[in-house]
C-alpha positions in Angstrom: -110.4 24.7 19.8 -113.7 23.6 18.2 -114.9 20.1 18.9 -115.2 17.9 15.7 -119.0 18.0 15.5 -119.1 17.8 11.7 -117.9 14.1 11.4 -120.0 13.1 14.4 -123.1 14.7 12.9 -122.6 12.9 9.6 -122.2 9.5 11.3 -125.3 10.1 13.4 -127.4 11.6 10.6 -126.6 8.8 8.1 -126.8 6.0 10.6 -127.6 2.6 9.2 -130.6 3.8 7.1 -131.3 7.2 5.6 -134.3 8.6 7.5 -135.5 12.3 7.4 -136.6 11.9 11.0 -133.2 10.6 12.1 -131.5 13.4 10.2 -133.8 16.0 11.9 -133.2 14.6 15.3 -129.4 14.5 14.6 -129.4 18.1 13.5 -131.3 19.2 16.7 -129.0 17.2 18.9 -125.8 18.5 17.3 -127.1 22.1 17.5 -127.9 21.7 21.2 -124.4 20.2 21.8 -122.7 23.1 20.0 -124.7 25.7 21.9 -123.9 23.9 25.2 -120.2 23.5 24.5 -119.9 27.2 23.4 -121.7 28.3 26.6 -119.5 26.1 28.8 -116.3 27.4 27.0 -117.3 30.9 27.9 -118.5 30.3 31.4 -116.3 27.4 32.7 -112.6 27.7 33.3 -112.3 23.9 33.8 -114.1 23.2 30.5 -112.0 25.7 28.7 -108.8 24.0 30.1 -110.2 20.6 29.1 -110.9 21.7 25.5 -108.1 24.3 24.9 -105.4 23.1 27.2 -103.2 25.5 29.0 -99.8 27.1 28.4 -96.7 25.1 29.6 -93.4 26.6 30.6 -90.5 25.1 28.7 -87.7 27.5 29.8 -87.6 29.2 33.2 -84.8 31.7 33.9 -82.4 30.1 31.3 -83.1 26.5 32.5 -84.7 23.9 30.3 -87.6 22.1 31.9 -87.0 18.8 30.1 -90.0 17.1 31.8 -92.3 19.7 30.1 -90.5 19.3 26.8 -91.4 15.6 27.0 -94.9 16.4 28.1 -95.6 18.5 25.0 -93.5 16.2 22.8 -91.1 19.0 21.5 -87.5 18.1 20.7 -84.7 20.3 21.8 -83.9 20.9 18.1 -87.4 22.2 17.4 -87.3 24.4 20.5 -84.0 25.9 19.5 -85.3 26.5 16.0 -88.3 28.3 17.3 -86.1 30.4 19.6 -83.9 31.3 16.7 -87.0 32.4 14.7 -87.6 34.9 17.6 -83.9 36.0 17.4 -82.9 34.2 20.6 -79.7 32.2 20.0 -78.8 31.3 23.6 -81.1 29.6 26.1 -79.4 31.5 28.9 -80.9 34.7 27.4 -84.5 33.5 28.1 -86.4 34.5 31.2 -89.5 32.5 30.1 -90.4 30.4 27.1 -94.0 29.2 27.1 -95.7 26.9 24.6 -99.3 28.3 24.3 -102.3 26.1 24.0 -102.4 26.8 20.2 -98.8 25.5 19.8 -97.1 28.9 19.4 -94.0 29.6 21.4 -94.0 32.8 23.5 -90.6 34.1 24.6 -89.7 36.7 27.2 -86.0 37.5 27.1 -84.1 38.3 30.3 -84.2 42.0 31.2 -80.6 42.6 30.1 -81.4 41.0 26.7 -84.5 43.0 25.9 -84.3 45.8 23.2 -84.1 49.3 24.5 -87.2 51.4 24.0 -87.7 55.1 23.9 -89.5 54.7 27.3 -86.4 53.2 28.8 -84.5 56.3 27.8 -87.2 58.7 28.9 -87.5 60.0 25.3 -91.0 61.2 24.3 -92.2 60.4 20.9 -95.3 61.2 18.9 -97.8 58.5 18.3 -98.1 58.1 14.5 -101.3 56.0 14.6 -102.4 53.7 11.8 -101.7 54.5 8.2 -104.7 55.9 6.4 -105.5 54.9 2.9 -105.4 58.0 0.7 -105.3 56.4 -2.7 -106.5 52.9 -3.5 -106.5 51.5 -7.1 -106.2 55.0 -8.5 -109.1 56.5 -6.6 -108.8 59.1 -3.9 -110.3 58.2 -0.5 -111.9 61.6 0.2 -113.1 60.7 3.7 -109.7 59.6 4.8 -108.1 62.6 3.2 -110.5 64.9 5.0 -109.8 63.1 8.3 -106.1 63.8 7.8 -106.9 67.5 7.4 -105.9 67.5 3.7 -107.7 68.1 0.4 -107.4 67.0 -3.2 -105.1 70.0 -4.0 -102.7 68.7 -1.3 -102.6 65.2 -2.6 -102.0 66.4 -6.2 -99.1 68.5 -5.0 -97.6 65.5 -3.2 -98.0 63.4 -6.3 -96.4 66.1 -8.5 -93.4 66.2 -6.1 -93.0 62.5 -6.7 -93.2 62.9 -10.5 -96.7 61.3 -10.7 -98.9 63.2 -13.1 -102.2 61.3 -12.7 -103.9 59.8 -9.6 -105.1 56.9 -11.7 -101.5 55.8 -12.0 -101.2 55.2 -8.2 -102.0 51.8 -7.0 -101.7 52.7 -3.3 -100.8 55.7 -1.2 -101.1 55.9 2.6 -100.5 58.6 5.2 -99.3 58.2 8.7 -101.5 60.4 11.0 
């Protein structure tokens, strides 16, 4: 969280009379304060907690911590809404619900309510990686096409199989690696 240096700087700079000297001094002071606060935020856990706050647990093992709800001023209705947005419809299904310092709710479902993954079933899968842009605004991205071990002939064949006659008619085409 950034400190509100802008409004402070304007008040100091304008002061009771408009003076170039006062404006210069104000700018220097504000710059020094920003540099110091940025440094302290990086180096000091206590300063970071003071400025950013820290996460607060709202639900622990299916139990509402009402004193923490009051502390962060969140109603039960708002908490339930945020849980539903995360596809949690029962408080008993929550191992931990934490309100982060930025106001976002982080939810860890209980183990028996978490979705099954391929790792849980010991099934190996291939990593598909990020999608590579192959055509953008009707233009072939040759570097990406080459990185995917394909050429212009291959892309034209793919387009033809999709009944697209001209690359310029394609707004976007991507390829999973």
